[in-house]
C-alpha positions, 0 to 999 in steps of 0.5 A, a space after each residue: 500500500 505504501 508503494 502504491 501511494 508513492 507511485 501515485 505521488 510520482 505520477 501526480 508530480 510528473 503531471 504537474 511538471 509537464 503542466 508547468 513546462 507547457 505554461 512556461 513555453 506559452 508565456 515566453 511565446 506570448 512575451 515574444 509576440 508582445 515584444 514583436 508587436 511593440 517593435 512593430 508599433 514603434 516602427 509604425 509610430 516612427 513611420 507616422 512621425 516621418 510622414 507627419 514631418 514630411 506633410 508639414 514640410 510639404 504644407 510649408 513648401 506649398 505655402 512658400 510657393 503660394 507666397 512666391 507665386 503671389 509675389 511673382 504676379 505682383 512683380 509681373 503686374 508692376 513690370 507691365 505697369 512700368 511698360 505702359 508708363 514707358 510707352 506712354 512717356 515715349 508717346 508723349 516724348 514723340 508728340 512733343 518732339 513733333 509739335 515743337 520741332 520748329 522751336 527745337 530747330 531754333 534752339 528755343 526748346 530742348 526735350 529729353 527723356 531719361 529714367 522715367 523723367 521727361 524734361 521740356 526746357 523752354 528758353 525765357 525769351 519766347 515766354 517772357 519779356 526781359 525781366 518780366 514774369 508775366 507770360 507774353 501772348 506769344 509764350 501763351 501760344 507756345 504753352 498751349 501747344 504743350 498743354 494740348 499734349 499734357 492733357 492726356 497725361 494723367 499718371 504723372 506729376 508735372 513740375 514747373 521749374 524756374 531758372 535764371 543765369 547768374 547776373 544779379 538783378 539791379 536797378 528798378 527791377 530789383 525793387 520787384 525781385 530782390 534776387 534771381 530766386 524771386 524772379 524764377 519763382 514768379 515765372 514758374 508760378 505764372 506758368 503753373 497757374 496758366 496750365 491749371 487754367 487750361 485744364 491741367 489737374 492742379 493736383 498734378 502740378 507743382 512749381 519750383 524756383 532754382 534761380 541761378 543755382 542749377 545751370 545747364 550751361 556755362 554762364 561765362 558766355 552770352 549763349 550759355 546764359 541764354 540757355 540757363 534762363 529757362 522754364 523747365 516742364 518736367 514729367 515725373 512718376 507720382 510720389 
């Protein structure tokens, strides 16, 4: 009887041992599966983070591209505007050259165009009597021909500049104009007012006096002084 009991205990122990071995193997398998799943999850997370970073970079690149496209459109519009301005200036230049060709041939008028600035220089003797600031009738006729062209210019400022030679004002005239500045200012203002009276928008007009201080020729000769005594009508881009 004792032997039978011992045998039974051995058999039970064997079954427990077998059961313990099976449980350990299953556990290790599950642990390995869980570890693989964790690694796969980590890999997926890494891929997700990479894709998210790529997406953010694409969004930023798209935003930059959109901004650059907007800038390009703006620049293109500005270029087209400049092209129109240049064309308009060239047409105005051609019209003035054609209209004033008689005065240009006589050296009474010079016209130049450079970097968006069109300048019409008119010597004083065809606009004013000597030492006077009121525009004479013949001068008004000359100005009217210029005005007929300038009326079509709407996108430019028109500056009227008064210039003199360096001969100081003396005698009775000095009581009215203390210096060449005063004389050049009065002449520029009178021309400006006449342009306004003939329909030029006053918002486009301005008058400036330079007196003797912006010569275009040498004052040592009578020819040079005659060139310096002038009214300049200048077309400029609006500020």
